[in-house]
Jmol script that loads the backbone (N, CA, C; Angstrom):
load data "model"
ATOM      1  N   UNK A   1       2.800 -15.271 -13.528  1.00  0.00           N
ATOM      2  CA  UNK A   1       2.460 -13.947 -14.247  1.00  0.00           C
ATOM      3  C   UNK A   1       1.037 -13.559 -14.161  1.00  0.00           C
ATOM      4  N   UNK A   2       0.729 -12.360 -13.887  1.00  0.00           N
ATOM      5  CA  UNK A   2      -0.639 -11.874 -13.716  1.00  0.00           C
ATOM      6  C   UNK A   2      -0.987 -11.157 -15.033  1.00  0.00           C
ATOM      7  N   UNK A   3      -2.094 -11.477 -15.585  1.00  0.00           N
ATOM      8  CA  UNK A   3      -2.608 -10.780 -16.752  1.00  0.00           C
ATOM      9  C   UNK A   3      -3.612  -9.722 -16.504  1.00  0.00           C
ATOM     10  N   UNK A   4      -3.686  -8.676 -17.159  1.00  0.00           N
ATOM     11  CA  UNK A   4      -4.552  -7.517 -16.847  1.00  0.00           C
ATOM     12  C   UNK A   4      -5.390  -7.285 -18.173  1.00  0.00           C
ATOM     13  N   UNK A   5      -6.558  -6.940 -18.003  1.00  0.00           N
ATOM     14  CA  UNK A   5      -7.359  -6.408 -19.033  1.00  0.00           C
ATOM     15  C   UNK A   5      -7.022  -4.959 -19.345  1.00  0.00           C
ATOM     16  N   UNK A   6      -6.350  -4.673 -20.453  1.00  0.00           N
ATOM     17  CA  UNK A   6      -5.888  -3.337 -20.770  1.00  0.00           C
ATOM     18  C   UNK A   6      -6.962  -2.260 -20.806  1.00  0.00           C
ATOM     19  N   UNK A   7      -8.241  -2.669 -21.092  1.00  0.00           N
ATOM     20  CA  UNK A   7      -9.295  -1.786 -21.053  1.00  0.00           C
ATOM     21  C   UNK A   7      -9.591  -1.184 -19.689  1.00  0.00           C
ATOM     22  N   UNK A   8      -9.314  -1.887 -18.673  1.00  0.00           N
ATOM     23  CA  UNK A   8      -9.581  -1.590 -17.319  1.00  0.00           C
ATOM     24  C   UNK A   8      -8.455  -0.778 -16.705  1.00  0.00           C
ATOM     25  N   UNK A   9      -7.249  -0.893 -17.361  1.00  0.00           N
ATOM     26  CA  UNK A   9      -6.032  -0.235 -16.672  1.00  0.00           C
ATOM     27  C   UNK A   9      -6.145   1.355 -16.671  1.00  0.00           C
ATOM     28  N   UNK A  10      -6.677   1.859 -17.747  1.00  0.00           N
ATOM     29  CA  UNK A  10      -6.722   3.301 -17.906  1.00  0.00           C
ATOM     30  C   UNK A  10      -5.414   3.900 -17.921  1.00  0.00           C
ATOM     31  N   UNK A  11      -5.245   5.095 -17.134  1.00  0.00           N
ATOM     32  CA  UNK A  11      -3.984   5.733 -17.051  1.00  0.00           C
ATOM     33  C   UNK A  11      -3.116   5.149 -15.931  1.00  0.00           C
ATOM     34  N   UNK A  12      -3.689   4.402 -15.120  1.00  0.00           N
ATOM     35  CA  UNK A  12      -2.925   3.882 -13.886  1.00  0.00           C
ATOM     36  C   UNK A  12      -2.245   2.528 -14.168  1.00  0.00           C
ATOM     37  N   UNK A  13      -1.071   2.343 -13.549  1.00  0.00           N
ATOM     38  CA  UNK A  13      -0.264   1.157 -13.736  1.00  0.00           C
ATOM     39  C   UNK A  13      -0.615   0.201 -12.518  1.00  0.00           C
ATOM     40  N   UNK A  14      -1.270  -0.855 -12.918  1.00  0.00           N
ATOM     41  CA  UNK A  14      -1.606  -1.895 -11.863  1.00  0.00           C
ATOM     42  C   UNK A  14      -0.736  -3.112 -11.918  1.00  0.00           C
ATOM     43  N   UNK A  15       0.432  -3.001 -12.628  1.00  0.00           N
ATOM     44  CA  UNK A  15       1.304  -4.174 -12.871  1.00  0.00           C
ATOM     45  C   UNK A  15       1.881  -4.775 -11.648  1.00  0.00           C
ATOM     46  N   UNK A  16       1.879  -3.985 -10.492  1.00  0.00           N
ATOM     47  CA  UNK A  16       2.568  -4.492  -9.251  1.00  0.00           C
ATOM     48  C   UNK A  16       1.432  -4.805  -8.337  1.00  0.00           C
ATOM     49  N   UNK A  17       0.045  -4.716  -8.820  1.00  0.00           N
ATOM     50  CA  UNK A  17      -1.032  -5.002  -7.792  1.00  0.00           C
ATOM     51  C   UNK A  17      -1.524  -6.361  -7.899  1.00  0.00           C
ATOM     52  N   UNK A  18      -2.025  -6.828  -6.754  1.00  0.00           N
ATOM     53  CA  UNK A  18      -2.684  -8.128  -6.711  1.00  0.00           C
ATOM     54  C   UNK A  18      -4.076  -7.976  -6.387  1.00  0.00           C
ATOM     55  N   UNK A  19      -5.040  -8.819  -6.897  1.00  0.00           N
ATOM     56  CA  UNK A  19      -6.398  -8.753  -6.568  1.00  0.00           C
ATOM     57  C   UNK A  19      -6.776  -9.909  -5.750  1.00  0.00           C
ATOM     58  N   UNK A  20      -7.441  -9.714  -4.631  1.00  0.00           N
ATOM     59  CA  UNK A  20      -7.802 -10.837  -3.829  1.00  0.00           C
ATOM     60  C   UNK A  20      -9.477 -10.824  -3.827  1.00  0.00           C
ATOM     61  N   UNK A  21      -9.938 -12.096  -3.991  1.00  0.00           N
ATOM     62  CA  UNK A  21     -11.384 -12.174  -4.022  1.00  0.00           C
ATOM     63  C   UNK A  21     -11.743 -13.046  -2.797  1.00  0.00           C
ATOM     64  N   UNK A  22     -12.657 -12.518  -2.000  1.00  0.00           N
ATOM     65  CA  UNK A  22     -13.017 -13.236  -0.738  1.00  0.00           C
ATOM     66  C   UNK A  22     -14.567 -13.269  -0.823  1.00  0.00           C
ATOM     67  N   UNK A  23     -15.100 -14.483  -0.606  1.00  0.00           N
ATOM     68  CA  UNK A  23     -16.548 -14.602  -0.577  1.00  0.00           C
ATOM     69  C   UNK A  23     -16.907 -15.200   0.725  1.00  0.00           C
ATOM     70  N   UNK A  24     -17.981 -14.716   1.415  1.00  0.00           N
ATOM     71  CA  UNK A  24     -18.427 -15.259   2.633  1.00  0.00           C
ATOM     72  C   UNK A  24     -19.915 -14.896   2.937  1.00  0.00           C
ATOM     73  N   UNK A  25     -20.572 -15.636   3.764  1.00  0.00           N
ATOM     74  CA  UNK A  25     -21.885 -15.444   4.088  1.00  0.00           C
ATOM     75  C   UNK A  25     -21.879 -14.422   5.365  1.00  0.00           C
ATOM     76  N   UNK A  26     -22.867 -13.534   5.264  1.00  0.00           N
ATOM     77  CA  UNK A  26     -23.030 -12.597   6.399  1.00  0.00           C
ATOM     78  C   UNK A  26     -24.493 -12.257   6.552  1.00  0.00           C
ATOM     79  N   UNK A  27     -24.905 -11.926   7.753  1.00  0.00           N
ATOM     80  CA  UNK A  27     -26.318 -11.485   7.959  1.00  0.00           C
ATOM     81  C   UNK A  27     -26.571 -10.226   7.272  1.00  0.00           C
ATOM     82  N   UNK A  28     -27.887  -9.929   7.015  1.00  0.00           N
ATOM     83  CA  UNK A  28     -28.344  -8.748   6.204  1.00  0.00           C
ATOM     84  C   UNK A  28     -27.986  -7.550   7.011  1.00  0.00           C
ATOM     85  N   UNK A  29     -27.908  -7.555   8.272  1.00  0.00           N
ATOM     86  CA  UNK A  29     -27.730  -6.328   9.074  1.00  0.00           C
ATOM     87  C   UNK A  29     -26.198  -5.851   8.895  1.00  0.00           C
ATOM     88  N   UNK A  30     -25.385  -6.709   8.246  1.00  0.00           N
ATOM     89  CA  UNK A  30     -23.930  -6.271   8.013  1.00  0.00           C
ATOM     90  C   UNK A  30     -23.835  -5.509   6.743  1.00  0.00           C
ATOM     91  N   UNK A  31     -24.929  -5.344   6.000  1.00  0.00           N
ATOM     92  CA  UNK A  31     -24.827  -4.612   4.660  1.00  0.00           C
ATOM     93  C   UNK A  31     -24.403  -3.168   4.922  1.00  0.00           C
ATOM     94  N   UNK A  32     -24.837  -2.531   5.884  1.00  0.00           N
ATOM     95  CA  UNK A  32     -24.385  -1.167   6.275  1.00  0.00           C
ATOM     96  C   UNK A  32     -22.841  -1.160   6.339  1.00  0.00           C
ATOM     97  N   UNK A  33     -22.264  -2.187   6.973  1.00  0.00           N
ATOM     98  CA  UNK A  33     -20.834  -2.166   7.001  1.00  0.00           C
ATOM     99  C   UNK A  33     -20.053  -2.258   5.635  1.00  0.00           C
ATOM    100  N   UNK A  34     -20.675  -3.137   4.832  1.00  0.00           N
ATOM    101  CA  UNK A  34     -20.188  -3.187   3.482  1.00  0.00           C
ATOM    102  C   UNK A  34     -20.271  -1.830   2.653  1.00  0.00           C
ATOM    103  N   UNK A  35     -21.391  -1.227   2.911  1.00  0.00           N
ATOM    104  CA  UNK A  35     -21.549   0.024   2.175  1.00  0.00           C
ATOM    105  C   UNK A  35     -20.545   1.169   2.806  1.00  0.00           C
ATOM    106  N   UNK A  36     -20.344   1.069   4.073  1.00  0.00           N
ATOM    107  CA  UNK A  36     -19.393   1.971   4.710  1.00  0.00           C
ATOM    108  C   UNK A  36     -18.006   1.759   4.070  1.00  0.00           C
ATOM    109  N   UNK A  37     -17.661   0.531   3.813  1.00  0.00           N
ATOM    110  CA  UNK A  37     -16.336   0.231   3.183  1.00  0.00           C
ATOM    111  C   UNK A  37     -16.237   0.843   1.796  1.00  0.00           C
ATOM    112  N   UNK A  38     -17.242   0.722   1.016  1.00  0.00           N
ATOM    113  CA  UNK A  38     -17.350   1.317  -0.318  1.00  0.00           C
ATOM    114  C   UNK A  38     -17.214   2.794  -0.247  1.00  0.00           C
ATOM    115  N   UNK A  39     -17.956   3.485   0.626  1.00  0.00           N
ATOM    116  CA  UNK A  39     -17.940   4.888   0.746  1.00  0.00           C
ATOM    117  C   UNK A  39     -16.592   5.439   1.292  1.00  0.00           C
ATOM    118  N   UNK A  40     -16.055   4.669   2.200  1.00  0.00           N
ATOM    119  CA  UNK A  40     -14.726   5.193   2.778  1.00  0.00           C
ATOM    120  C   UNK A  40     -13.595   5.091   1.678  1.00  0.00           C
ATOM    121  N   UNK A  41     -13.738   4.070   0.839  1.00  0.00           N
ATOM    122  CA  UNK A  41     -12.805   3.844  -0.109  1.00  0.00           C
ATOM    123  C   UNK A  41     -12.835   5.099  -1.122  1.00  0.00           C
ATOM    124  N   UNK A  42     -14.001   5.748  -1.321  1.00  0.00           N
ATOM    125  CA  UNK A  42     -14.099   6.879  -2.285  1.00  0.00           C
ATOM    126  C   UNK A  42     -13.598   8.093  -1.634  1.00  0.00           C
ATOM    127  N   UNK A  43     -13.543   8.276  -0.385  1.00  0.00           N
ATOM    128  CA  UNK A  43     -13.254   9.470   0.290  1.00  0.00           C
ATOM    129  C   UNK A  43     -11.918   9.191   1.106  1.00  0.00           C
ATOM    130  N   UNK A  44     -10.845   9.903   0.893  1.00  0.00           N
ATOM    131  CA  UNK A  44      -9.664   9.646   1.552  1.00  0.00           C
ATOM    132  C   UNK A  44      -9.605  10.094   3.057  1.00  0.00           C
ATOM    133  N   UNK A  45     -10.638  10.919   3.387  1.00  0.00           N
ATOM    134  CA  UNK A  45     -10.612  11.472   4.861  1.00  0.00           C
ATOM    135  C   UNK A  45     -11.350  10.506   5.819  1.00  0.00           C
ATOM    136  N   UNK A  46     -11.994   9.412   5.361  1.00  0.00           N
ATOM    137  CA  UNK A  46     -12.691   8.470   6.212  1.00  0.00           C
ATOM    138  C   UNK A  46     -11.835   7.261   6.627  1.00  0.00           C
ATOM    139  N   UNK A  47     -11.693   6.901   7.824  1.00  0.00           N
ATOM    140  CA  UNK A  47     -10.917   5.787   8.251  1.00  0.00           C
ATOM    141  C   UNK A  47     -11.656   4.995   9.235  1.00  0.00           C
ATOM    142  N   UNK A  48     -11.475   3.683   9.198  1.00  0.00           N
ATOM    143  CA  UNK A  48     -10.461   2.931   8.376  1.00  0.00           C
ATOM    144  C   UNK A  48     -11.014   2.909   6.922  1.00  0.00           C
ATOM    145  N   UNK A  49     -10.036   2.864   5.949  1.00  0.00           N
ATOM    146  CA  UNK A  49     -10.337   2.852   4.647  1.00  0.00           C
ATOM    147  C   UNK A  49      -9.738   1.605   3.993  1.00  0.00           C
ATOM    148  N   UNK A  50     -10.583   0.590   3.634  1.00  0.00           N
ATOM    149  CA  UNK A  50     -10.092  -0.789   3.212  1.00  0.00           C
ATOM    150  C   UNK A  50      -9.684  -0.692   1.745  1.00  0.00           C
ATOM    151  N   UNK A  51     -10.045   0.324   1.012  1.00  0.00           N
ATOM    152  CA  UNK A  51      -9.727   0.351  -0.479  1.00  0.00           C
ATOM    153  C   UNK A  51     -10.170  -0.971  -1.118  1.00  0.00           C
ATOM    154  N   UNK A  52     -11.516  -1.280  -0.976  1.00  0.00           N
ATOM    155  CA  UNK A  52     -11.978  -2.472  -1.483  1.00  0.00           C
ATOM    156  C   UNK A  52     -13.216  -2.342  -2.277  1.00  0.00           C
ATOM    157  N   UNK A  53     -13.415  -3.066  -3.347  1.00  0.00           N
ATOM    158  CA  UNK A  53     -14.747  -3.123  -4.007  1.00  0.00           C
ATOM    159  C   UNK A  53     -15.539  -4.280  -3.339  1.00  0.00           C
ATOM    160  N   UNK A  54     -16.795  -3.928  -3.240  1.00  0.00           N
ATOM    161  CA  UNK A  54     -17.626  -4.840  -2.513  1.00  0.00           C
ATOM    162  C   UNK A  54     -18.843  -5.241  -3.527  1.00  0.00           C
ATOM    163  N   UNK A  55     -18.981  -6.493  -3.691  1.00  0.00           N
ATOM    164  CA  UNK A  55     -20.194  -6.995  -4.378  1.00  0.00           C
ATOM    165  C   UNK A  55     -21.031  -7.865  -3.497  1.00  0.00           C
ATOM    166  N   UNK A  56     -22.367  -7.490  -3.471  1.00  0.00           N
ATOM    167  CA  UNK A  56     -23.354  -7.996  -2.675  1.00  0.00           C
ATOM    168  C   UNK A  56     -24.091  -9.054  -3.463  1.00  0.00           C
ATOM    169  N   UNK A  57     -24.131 -10.291  -3.109  1.00  0.00           N
ATOM    170  CA  UNK A  57     -24.869 -11.368  -3.692  1.00  0.00           C
ATOM    171  C   UNK A  57     -26.066 -11.861  -2.862  1.00  0.00           C
ATOM    172  N   UNK A  58     -27.162 -11.998  -3.426  1.00  0.00           N
ATOM    173  CA  UNK A  58     -28.266 -12.818  -2.811  1.00  0.00           C
ATOM    174  C   UNK A  58     -28.552 -13.977  -3.728  1.00  0.00           C
ATOM    175  N   UNK A  59     -27.919 -15.118  -3.477  1.00  0.00           N
ATOM    176  CA  UNK A  59     -27.971 -16.190  -4.433  1.00  0.00           C
ATOM    177  C   UNK A  59     -29.411 -16.699  -4.504  1.00  0.00           C
ATOM    178  N   UNK A  60     -30.180 -16.757  -3.410  1.00  0.00           N
ATOM    179  CA  UNK A  60     -31.587 -17.334  -3.567  1.00  0.00           C
ATOM    180  C   UNK A  60     -32.386 -16.397  -4.451  1.00  0.00           C
ATOM    181  N   UNK A  61     -32.226 -15.114  -4.419  1.00  0.00           N
ATOM    182  CA  UNK A  61     -33.045 -14.178  -5.181  1.00  0.00           C
ATOM    183  C   UNK A  61     -32.368 -13.852  -6.538  1.00  0.00           C
ATOM    184  N   UNK A  62     -31.150 -14.406  -6.803  1.00  0.00           N
ATOM    185  CA  UNK A  62     -30.372 -14.285  -8.092  1.00  0.00           C
ATOM    186  C   UNK A  62     -30.112 -12.782  -8.345  1.00  0.00           C
ATOM    187  N   UNK A  63     -29.684 -12.033  -7.367  1.00  0.00           N
ATOM    188  CA  UNK A  63     -29.335 -10.619  -7.500  1.00  0.00           C
ATOM    189  C   UNK A  63     -28.002 -10.311  -7.136  1.00  0.00           C
ATOM    190  N   UNK A  64     -27.286  -9.473  -7.821  1.00  0.00           N
ATOM    191  CA  UNK A  64     -25.831  -8.985  -7.527  1.00  0.00           C
ATOM    192  C   UNK A  64     -26.003  -7.473  -7.527  1.00  0.00           C
ATOM    193  N   UNK A  65     -25.350  -6.961  -6.422  1.00  0.00           N
ATOM    194  CA  UNK A  65     -25.432  -5.467  -6.323  1.00  0.00           C
ATOM    195  C   UNK A  65     -23.943  -4.966  -6.097  1.00  0.00           C
ATOM    196  N   UNK A  66     -23.541  -3.986  -6.998  1.00  0.00           N
ATOM    197  CA  UNK A  66     -22.275  -3.491  -6.906  1.00  0.00           C
ATOM    198  C   UNK A  66     -22.320  -1.978  -6.546  1.00  0.00           C
ATOM    199  N   UNK A  67     -22.243  -1.649  -5.313  1.00  0.00           N
ATOM    200  CA  UNK A  67     -22.243  -0.221  -4.917  1.00  0.00           C
ATOM    201  C   UNK A  67     -20.829   0.307  -5.140  1.00  0.00           C
ATOM    202  N   UNK A  68     -20.807   1.390  -5.985  1.00  0.00           N
ATOM    203  CA  UNK A  68     -19.441   1.854  -6.341  1.00  0.00           C
ATOM    204  C   UNK A  68     -19.054   3.124  -5.821  1.00  0.00           C
ATOM    205  N   UNK A  69     -19.901   4.034  -5.291  1.00  0.00           N
ATOM    206  CA  UNK A  69     -19.581   5.183  -4.569  1.00  0.00           C
ATOM    207  C   UNK A  69     -20.777   5.794  -4.014  1.00  0.00           C
ATOM    208  N   UNK A  70     -20.664   7.125  -3.694  1.00  0.00           N
ATOM    209  CA  UNK A  70     -21.815   7.854  -3.025  1.00  0.00           C
ATOM    210  C   UNK A  70     -22.890   8.072  -4.028  1.00  0.00           C
ATOM    211  N   UNK A  71     -22.602   7.933  -5.343  1.00  0.00           N
ATOM    212  CA  UNK A  71     -23.662   8.172  -6.419  1.00  0.00           C
ATOM    213  C   UNK A  71     -24.561   7.093  -6.530  1.00  0.00           C
ATOM    214  N   UNK A  72     -24.272   5.795  -6.371  1.00  0.00           N
ATOM    215  CA  UNK A  72     -25.138   4.771  -6.622  1.00  0.00           C
ATOM    216  C   UNK A  72     -24.515   3.398  -6.691  1.00  0.00           C
ATOM    217  N   UNK A  73     -25.290   2.502  -7.437  1.00  0.00           N
ATOM    218  CA  UNK A  73     -24.923   1.066  -7.473  1.00  0.00           C
ATOM    219  C   UNK A  73     -25.470   0.611  -8.754  1.00  0.00           C
ATOM    220  N   UNK A  74     -24.829  -0.515  -9.160  1.00  0.00           N
ATOM    221  CA  UNK A  74     -25.332  -1.327 -10.320  1.00  0.00           C
ATOM    222  C   UNK A  74     -25.994  -2.509  -9.760  1.00  0.00           C
ATOM    223  N   UNK A  75     -27.208  -2.915 -10.350  1.00  0.00           N
ATOM    224  CA  UNK A  75     -27.870  -4.069  -9.823  1.00  0.00           C
ATOM    225  C   UNK A  75     -28.132  -4.930 -11.151  1.00  0.00           C
ATOM    226  N   UNK A  76     -27.797  -6.255 -10.888  1.00  0.00           N
ATOM    227  CA  UNK A  76     -27.902  -7.215 -12.020  1.00  0.00           C
ATOM    228  C   UNK A  76     -28.685  -8.445 -11.519  1.00  0.00           C
ATOM    229  N   UNK A  77     -29.626  -8.836 -12.309  1.00  0.00           N
ATOM    230  CA  UNK A  77     -30.513  -9.977 -12.073  1.00  0.00           C
ATOM    231  C   UNK A  77     -31.108 -10.397 -13.362  1.00  0.00           C
ATOM    232  N   UNK A  78     -31.181 -11.780 -13.557  1.00  0.00           N
ATOM    233  CA  UNK A  78     -31.785 -12.244 -14.760  1.00  0.00           C
ATOM    234  C   UNK A  78     -33.253 -11.993 -15.015  1.00  0.00           C
ATOM    235  N   UNK A  79     -34.001 -11.614 -13.904  1.00  0.00           N
ATOM    236  CA  UNK A  79     -35.436 -11.390 -14.010  1.00  0.00           C
ATOM    237  C   UNK A  79     -35.663  -9.851 -14.310  1.00  0.00           C
ATOM    238  N   UNK A  80     -36.054  -9.609 -15.534  1.00  0.00           N
ATOM    239  CA  UNK A  80     -36.294  -8.270 -16.068  1.00  0.00           C
ATOM    240  C   UNK A  80     -37.367  -7.595 -15.235  1.00  0.00           C
ATOM    241  N   UNK A  81     -38.499  -8.283 -14.859  1.00  0.00           N
ATOM    242  CA  UNK A  81     -39.581  -7.710 -14.050  1.00  0.00           C
ATOM    243  C   UNK A  81     -39.194  -7.070 -12.731  1.00  0.00           C
ATOM    244  N   UNK A  82     -38.210  -7.783 -12.073  1.00  0.00           N
ATOM    245  CA  UNK A  82     -37.708  -7.245 -10.773  1.00  0.00           C
ATOM    246  C   UNK A  82     -36.949  -6.022 -11.034  1.00  0.00           C
ATOM    247  N   UNK A  83     -36.068  -6.027 -12.089  1.00  0.00           N
ATOM    248  CA  UNK A  83     -35.328  -4.724 -12.348  1.00  0.00           C
ATOM    249  C   UNK A  83     -36.249  -3.581 -12.752  1.00  0.00           C
ATOM    250  N   UNK A  84     -37.249  -3.923 -13.528  1.00  0.00           N
ATOM    251  CA  UNK A  84     -38.215  -2.871 -13.962  1.00  0.00           C
ATOM    252  C   UNK A  84     -38.930  -2.299 -12.722  1.00  0.00           C
ATOM    253  N   UNK A  85     -39.309  -3.016 -11.756  1.00  0.00           N
ATOM    254  CA  UNK A  85     -39.816  -2.513 -10.515  1.00  0.00           C
ATOM    255  C   UNK A  85     -38.950  -1.543  -9.902  1.00  0.00           C
ATOM    256  N   UNK A  86     -37.674  -1.942  -9.768  1.00  0.00           N
ATOM    257  CA  UNK A  86     -36.737  -1.055  -9.233  1.00  0.00           C
ATOM    258  C   UNK A  86     -36.501   0.218 -10.005  1.00  0.00           C
ATOM    259  N   UNK A  87     -36.529   0.107 -11.376  1.00  0.00           N
ATOM    260  CA  UNK A  87     -36.396   1.242 -12.230  1.00  0.00           C
ATOM    261  C   UNK A  87     -37.595   2.193 -11.994  1.00  0.00           C
ATOM    262  N   UNK A  88     -38.842   1.655 -11.956  1.00  0.00           N
ATOM    263  CA  UNK A  88     -39.962   2.425 -11.808  1.00  0.00           C
ATOM    264  C   UNK A  88     -39.970   3.184 -10.472  1.00  0.00           C
ATOM    265  N   UNK A  89     -39.512   2.459  -9.383  1.00  0.00           N
ATOM    266  CA  UNK A  89     -39.515   3.005  -8.027  1.00  0.00           C
ATOM    267  C   UNK A  89     -38.426   4.090  -7.840  1.00  0.00           C
ATOM    268  N   UNK A  90     -37.318   3.918  -8.549  1.00  0.00           N
ATOM    269  CA  UNK A  90     -36.120   4.832  -8.189  1.00  0.00           C
ATOM    270  C   UNK A  90     -35.736   5.588  -9.550  1.00  0.00           C
ATOM    271  N   UNK A  91     -36.567   5.698 -10.485  1.00  0.00           N
ATOM    272  CA  UNK A  91     -36.189   6.383 -11.690  1.00  0.00           C
ATOM    273  C   UNK A  91     -35.669   7.854 -11.477  1.00  0.00           C
ATOM    274  N   UNK A  92     -36.134   8.452 -10.593  1.00  0.00           N
ATOM    275  CA  UNK A  92     -35.772   9.862 -10.259  1.00  0.00           C
ATOM    276  C   UNK A  92     -34.233   9.946  -9.825  1.00  0.00           C
ATOM    277  N   UNK A  93     -33.712   8.773  -9.343  1.00  0.00           N
ATOM    278  CA  UNK A  93     -32.389   8.781  -8.809  1.00  0.00           C
ATOM    279  C   UNK A  93     -31.330   8.146  -9.820  1.00  0.00           C
ATOM    280  N   UNK A  94     -31.789   7.759 -11.001  1.00  0.00           N
ATOM    281  CA  UNK A  94     -30.917   7.160 -11.983  1.00  0.00           C
ATOM    282  C   UNK A  94     -29.988   8.142 -12.626  1.00  0.00           C
ATOM    283  N   UNK A  95     -28.818   7.748 -12.765  1.00  0.00           N
ATOM    284  CA  UNK A  95     -27.777   8.648 -13.450  1.00  0.00           C
ATOM    285  C   UNK A  95     -28.076   8.843 -14.928  1.00  0.00           C
ATOM    286  N   UNK A  96     -27.709   9.945 -15.502  1.00  0.00           N
ATOM    287  CA  UNK A  96     -28.011  10.129 -16.957  1.00  0.00           C
ATOM    288  C   UNK A  96     -27.015   9.294 -17.727  1.00  0.00           C
ATOM    289  N   UNK A  97     -25.947   8.787 -17.118  1.00  0.00           N
ATOM    290  CA  UNK A  97     -24.922   8.020 -17.910  1.00  0.00           C
ATOM    291  C   UNK A  97     -25.498   6.932 -18.730  1.00  0.00           C
ATOM    292  N   UNK A  98     -26.387   6.136 -18.116  1.00  0.00           N
ATOM    293  CA  UNK A  98     -27.045   4.964 -18.834  1.00  0.00           C
ATOM    294  C   UNK A  98     -28.522   5.061 -19.019  1.00  0.00           C
ATOM    295  N   UNK A  99     -29.021   6.263 -18.785  1.00  0.00           N
ATOM    296  CA  UNK A  99     -30.491   6.431 -18.798  1.00  0.00           C
ATOM    297  C   UNK A  99     -31.149   6.063 -20.147  1.00  0.00           C
ATOM    298  N   UNK A 100     -30.578   6.385 -21.188  1.00  0.00           N
ATOM    299  CA  UNK A 100     -31.129   6.144 -22.501  1.00  0.00           C
ATOM    300  C   UNK A 100     -31.179   4.619 -22.723  1.00  0.00           C
ATOM    301  N   UNK A 101     -30.142   3.922 -22.350  1.00  0.00           N
ATOM    302  CA  UNK A 101     -30.134   2.509 -22.497  1.00  0.00           C
ATOM    303  C   UNK A 101     -31.191   1.809 -21.543  1.00  0.00           C
ATOM    304  N   UNK A 102     -31.325   2.322 -20.319  1.00  0.00           N
ATOM    305  CA  UNK A 102     -32.352   1.843 -19.357  1.00  0.00           C
ATOM    306  C   UNK A 102     -33.663   2.120 -19.967  1.00  0.00           C
ATOM    307  N   UNK A 103     -33.900   3.309 -20.442  1.00  0.00           N
ATOM    308  CA  UNK A 103     -35.212   3.651 -20.895  1.00  0.00           C
ATOM    309  C   UNK A 103     -35.576   2.709 -22.085  1.00  0.00           C
ATOM    310  N   UNK A 104     -34.670   2.377 -22.884  1.00  0.00           N
ATOM    311  CA  UNK A 104     -34.883   1.446 -24.076  1.00  0.00           C
ATOM    312  C   UNK A 104     -35.286   0.118 -23.610  1.00  0.00           C
ATOM    313  N   UNK A 105     -34.691  -0.416 -22.558  1.00  0.00           N
ATOM    314  CA  UNK A 105     -34.931  -1.701 -21.999  1.00  0.00           C
ATOM    315  C   UNK A 105     -36.300  -1.754 -21.326  1.00  0.00           C
ATOM    316  N   UNK A 106     -36.674  -0.756 -20.604  1.00  0.00           N
ATOM    317  CA  UNK A 106     -37.819  -0.687 -19.838  1.00  0.00           C
ATOM    318  C   UNK A 106     -39.062   0.094 -20.518  1.00  0.00           C
ATOM    319  N   UNK A 107     -38.839   0.260 -21.775  1.00  0.00           N
ATOM    320  CA  UNK A 107     -40.028   0.843 -22.519  1.00  0.00           C
ATOM    321  C   UNK A 107     -40.402   2.358 -22.220  1.00  0.00           C
ATOM    322  N   UNK A 108     -39.406   3.169 -21.918  1.00  0.00           N
ATOM    323  CA  UNK A 108     -39.677   4.495 -21.588  1.00  0.00           C
ATOM    324  C   UNK A 108     -39.280   5.404 -22.794  1.00  0.00           C
ATOM    325  N   UNK A 109     -38.898   4.911 -23.911  1.00  0.00           N
ATOM    326  CA  UNK A 109     -38.608   5.708 -25.037  1.00  0.00           C
ATOM    327  C   UNK A 109     -39.702   6.525 -25.496  1.00  0.00           C
ATOM    328  N   UNK A 110     -39.529   7.837 -25.898  1.00  0.00           N
ATOM    329  CA  UNK A 110     -40.570   8.752 -26.456  1.00  0.00           C
ATOM    330  C   UNK A 110     -41.100   8.212 -27.779  1.00  0.00           C
TER     331      UNK A 110
END
end "model"
wireframe off; spacefill off
backbone 0.3
color backbone group
């Protein structure tokens, strides 16, 4: 029996779905291929379309990147300074969705 987190189900029924997790090492020049998979999954007119979520891990730098569509990606790392540097460099590209929370973490509140 497969259990599902009801919060993630939304309006769609995934009761007949299976999730496969595959982890492998790949050279950094293959990142473009992974990003292409993510973008093609978001647009039905691009083929091949693997319909896959991609998580990029750099274990030595302790960073995880989850590119989710053409709008952006989530970046997770236990080192706040590294994330602040990314925040400062790319602030103009950040989505309004979590901007208030990010501002609070990185000291940008008025």
